[in-house]
C-alpha positions as CSV (number, residue, x, y, z in Angstrom):
1,M,0.0,0.0,0.0
2,P,1.9,3.1,-1.2
3,I,1.4,6.3,0.8
4,I,1.7,9.7,-0.7
5,Q,2.3,12.5,1.8
6,I,2.2,16.2,1.1
7,E,2.5,19.3,3.2
8,G,1.2,22.6,2.1
9,P,-1.0,25.5,2.7
10,V,-4.6,25.3,4.0
11,L,-6.8,24.2,1.1
12,S,-10.5,24.0,0.4
13,K,-12.1,20.5,0.5
14,E,-12.5,20.8,-3.3
15,K,-8.8,21.5,-3.8
16,K,-7.8,18.7,-1.5
17,A,-10.0,16.3,-3.5
18,E,-8.5,17.5,-6.8
19,L,-4.9,17.2,-5.4
20,A,-5.5,13.7,-4.1
21,S,-7.1,12.6,-7.4
22,K,-4.2,13.9,-9.5
23,L,-1.5,12.7,-7.2
24,T,-3.0,9.2,-7.2
25,K,-3.5,9.1,-11.0
26,T,0.0,10.2,-11.7
27,A,1.5,7.7,-9.2
28,Q,-0.6,4.9,-10.7
29,E,0.7,5.7,-14.2
30,V,4.3,5.9,-13.1
31,L,4.3,2.8,-10.8
32,N,1.7,0.7,-12.6
33,I,-0.1,0.0,-9.3
34,P,-3.9,0.1,-9.0
35,E,-5.2,3.5,-7.8
36,Q,-7.1,1.7,-5.0
37,A,-3.8,0.8,-3.4
38,F,-2.7,4.4,-2.8
39,T,-3.3,6.4,0.4
40,V,-2.9,10.2,0.3
41,L,-2.2,12.1,3.4
42,I,-2.5,15.9,3.3
43,K,-1.0,18.0,6.1
44,E,-2.1,21.6,6.1
45,N,0.2,24.2,7.5
46,N,-1.0,27.6,8.6
47,M,1.4,30.4,7.5
48,D,1.8,31.3,11.2
49,N,3.3,27.8,11.7
50,V,6.0,27.9,9.0
51,A,9.1,30.0,8.9
52,V,11.7,30.4,6.1
53,G,15.0,32.0,6.8
54,G,13.9,32.7,10.4
55,Q,10.8,34.6,9.4
56,L,7.2,33.4,9.6
57,L,5.5,33.2,6.2
58,S,2.6,35.2,7.6
59,E,5.0,38.1,8.2
60,R,6.5,38.1,4.8
61,N,5.3,40.7,2.2
62,K,3.8,42.9,4.9
């Protein structure tokens, strides 16, 4: 059972469904494993919880 994990910004339910579908389809095509075998885990990170170069993403571009 392959697991696809992705971390990114907060997404709508519709965007998460689209992302899971496209990731699964692409992985199935590359690995030649049935789509039903894949599990997709989406971790959403609020911009207040991520820092790059010591600066919170929420504080950038202010």
